[in-house]
BALOBA-1460 file (C-alpha; in Angstrom, 3 decimals):
// residues 112
<rec num="1" residu="m" x="130.435" y="62.969" z="74.452"/>
<rec num="2" residu="k" x="132.313" y="61.349" z="71.791"/>
<rec num="3" residu="s" x="130.828" y="63.678" z="69.279"/>
<rec num="4" residu="r" x="132.582" y="66.266" z="70.957"/>
<rec num="5" residu="i" x="135.905" y="64.600" z="71.028"/>
<rec num="6" residu="i" x="136.208" y="62.903" z="67.668"/>
<rec num="7" residu="p" x="136.234" y="66.386" z="65.990"/>
<rec num="8" residu="y" x="139.035" y="67.478" z="68.225"/>
<rec num="9" residu="v" x="140.934" y="64.420" z="67.533"/>
<rec num="10" residu="f" x="140.607" y="65.192" z="63.698"/>
<rec num="11" residu="m" x="141.576" y="68.615" z="64.470"/>
<rec num="12" residu="i" x="144.909" y="67.360" z="65.997"/>
<rec num="13" residu="i" x="145.630" y="64.957" z="63.338"/>
<rec num="14" residu="l" x="145.112" y="67.839" z="60.732"/>
<rec num="15" residu="l" x="147.616" y="69.905" z="62.903"/>
<rec num="16" residu="a" x="150.222" y="67.245" z="62.928"/>
<rec num="17" residu="a" x="150.053" y="66.918" z="59.187"/>
<rec num="18" residu="h" x="150.358" y="70.412" z="58.836"/>
<rec num="19" residu="f" x="153.572" y="70.607" z="61.175"/>
<rec num="20" residu="s" x="155.032" y="67.485" z="59.346"/>
<rec num="21" residu="r" x="154.294" y="68.963" z="55.852"/>
<rec num="22" residu="s" x="155.937" y="72.138" z="57.197"/>
<rec num="23" residu="g" x="159.099" y="70.362" z="58.000"/>
<rec num="24" residu="h" x="158.358" y="70.613" z="61.848"/>
<rec num="25" residu="d" x="158.457" y="66.693" z="62.545"/>
<rec num="26" residu="l" x="159.144" y="67.296" z="66.342"/>
<rec num="27" residu="l" x="156.012" y="69.314" z="66.679"/>
<rec num="28" residu="a" x="154.106" y="66.996" z="64.876"/>
<rec num="29" residu="i" x="155.140" y="64.175" z="66.912"/>
<rec num="30" residu="l" x="154.465" y="66.226" z="69.874"/>
<rec num="31" residu="s" x="150.863" y="67.228" z="69.169"/>
<rec num="32" residu="l" x="149.833" y="63.650" z="68.476"/>
<rec num="33" residu="p" x="149.302" y="62.486" z="72.015"/>
<rec num="34" residu="i" x="147.399" y="65.553" z="73.233"/>
<rec num="35" residu="p" x="144.036" y="63.929" z="72.918"/>
<rec num="36" residu="l" x="145.181" y="61.444" z="75.309"/>
<rec num="37" residu="l" x="144.576" y="64.221" z="77.882"/>
<rec num="38" residu="f" x="140.975" y="63.483" z="77.663"/>
<rec num="39" residu="f" x="141.386" y="60.572" z="79.940"/>
<rec num="40" residu="v" x="142.373" y="62.817" z="82.768"/>
<rec num="41" residu="k" x="139.056" y="63.937" z="84.233"/>
<rec num="42" residu="q" x="139.927" y="67.257" z="85.818"/>
<rec num="43" residu="k" x="138.950" y="70.750" z="85.036"/>
<rec num="44" residu="w" x="142.293" y="72.187" z="83.705"/>
<rec num="45" residu="v" x="142.332" y="69.434" z="81.008"/>
<rec num="46" residu="i" x="139.457" y="71.050" z="78.901"/>
<rec num="47" residu="i" x="140.784" y="74.435" z="79.637"/>
<rec num="48" residu="a" x="144.121" y="73.224" z="78.087"/>
<rec num="49" residu="l" x="142.361" y="71.268" z="75.197"/>
<rec num="50" residu="e" x="140.623" y="74.443" z="74.261"/>
<rec num="51" residu="i" x="143.763" y="76.861" z="74.500"/>
<rec num="52" residu="v" x="145.480" y="74.340" z="72.144"/>
<rec num="53" residu="a" x="142.489" y="74.261" z="69.570"/>
<rec num="54" residu="y" x="142.525" y="78.065" z="69.677"/>
<rec num="55" residu="l" x="146.377" y="78.313" z="69.154"/>
<rec num="56" residu="s" x="145.931" y="75.605" z="66.463"/>
<rec num="57" residu="a" x="143.535" y="77.964" z="64.682"/>
<rec num="58" residu="l" x="146.547" y="80.744" z="64.952"/>
<rec num="59" residu="v" x="148.954" y="78.186" z="63.395"/>
<rec num="60" residu="w" x="146.543" y="77.828" z="60.367"/>
<rec num="61" residu="l" x="145.922" y="81.449" z="60.026"/>
<rec num="62" residu="f" x="149.744" y="82.274" z="60.228"/>
<rec num="63" residu="g" x="150.489" y="79.451" z="57.770"/>
<rec num="64" residu="a" x="147.901" y="80.938" z="55.405"/>
<rec num="65" residu="y" x="149.486" y="84.275" z="55.666"/>
<rec num="66" residu="q" x="152.993" y="82.872" z="54.775"/>
<rec num="67" residu="y" x="151.811" y="80.766" z="51.924"/>
<rec num="68" residu="i" x="149.928" y="83.782" z="50.600"/>
<rec num="69" residu="q" x="152.931" y="85.715" z="50.447"/>
<rec num="70" residu="i" x="154.786" y="83.067" z="48.655"/>
<rec num="71" residu="r" x="151.990" y="82.640" z="46.278"/>
<rec num="72" residu="s" x="151.465" y="86.509" z="45.588"/>
<rec num="73" residu="a" x="155.424" y="86.798" z="44.963"/>
<rec num="74" residu="t" x="155.143" y="84.150" z="42.310"/>
<rec num="75" residu="g" x="151.904" y="85.409" z="40.831"/>
<rec num="76" residu="d" x="149.971" y="82.411" z="41.652"/>
<rec num="77" residu="d" x="146.262" y="82.491" z="42.681"/>
<rec num="78" residu="w" x="146.051" y="82.493" z="46.432"/>
<rec num="79" residu="v" x="142.164" y="82.878" z="47.030"/>
<rec num="80" residu="r" x="141.400" y="78.974" z="47.139"/>
<rec num="81" residu="l" x="144.330" y="78.563" z="49.449"/>
<rec num="82" residu="l" x="142.797" y="81.187" z="51.722"/>
<rec num="83" residu="i" x="139.667" y="79.829" z="51.714"/>
<rec num="84" residu="i" x="140.622" y="76.341" z="52.612"/>
<rec num="85" residu="m" x="142.973" y="77.302" z="55.340"/>
<rec num="86" residu="g" x="140.512" y="79.839" z="56.494"/>
<rec num="87" residu="c" x="138.024" y="76.982" z="56.868"/>
<rec num="88" residu="v" x="140.512" y="74.703" z="58.599"/>
<rec num="89" residu="a" x="141.243" y="77.232" z="61.080"/>
<rec num="90" residu="l" x="137.659" y="77.968" z="61.825"/>
<rec num="91" residu="y" x="137.254" y="74.203" z="62.102"/>
<rec num="92" residu="s" x="140.106" y="74.350" z="64.822"/>
<rec num="93" residu="a" x="138.502" y="77.103" z="66.693"/>
<rec num="94" residu="w" x="135.059" y="75.452" z="66.616"/>
<rec num="95" residu="s" x="136.385" y="72.161" z="67.872"/>
<rec num="96" residu="g" x="137.922" y="73.943" z="70.862"/>
<rec num="97" residu="f" x="134.437" y="75.774" z="71.445"/>
<rec num="98" residu="f" x="132.930" y="72.531" z="70.959"/>
<rec num="99" residu="l" x="134.330" y="71.351" z="74.305"/>
<rec num="100" residu="r" x="132.190" y="74.008" z="76.094"/>
<rec num="101" residu="s" x="129.143" y="71.633" z="76.066"/>
<rec num="102" residu="g" x="127.186" y="70.658" z="79.442"/>
<rec num="103" residu="k" x="127.857" y="66.878" z="79.107"/>
<rec num="104" residu="i" x="131.868" y="67.658" z="78.960"/>
<rec num="105" residu="k" x="131.561" y="70.297" z="81.757"/>
<rec num="106" residu="e" x="129.647" y="67.579" z="83.776"/>
<rec num="107" residu="v" x="132.117" y="64.963" z="83.129"/>
<rec num="108" residu="y" x="135.133" y="67.028" z="83.839"/>
<rec num="109" residu="g" x="133.689" y="68.650" z="87.121"/>
<rec num="110" residu="m" x="133.618" y="72.332" z="85.488"/>
<rec num="111" residu="n" x="129.973" y="72.966" z="86.831"/>
<rec num="112" residu="e" x="131.117" y="73.331" z="90.358"/>
């Protein structure tokens, strides 16, 4: 089960760093305790954490769009930026999808 939770925690740390770099320190601070919900063994927790992961992927895609607009306006290369931020968005979505494992569902009572 740890192999399912650790990628999620890393995803949240990346999201907090993204918020902090963007100047949204409050969002960075508020996002860091989200993985503590893993200690609450209820169905809604996994659903909520999965939604946060998918929303995180959208945040990364929106950020990529904004940064690409800036790079295009200045004439800078934006392809590498798109690849990196797209991969981070995929990682975020993957970490949410990863929470659908049988062991997680069993521990959080979702097999009922």
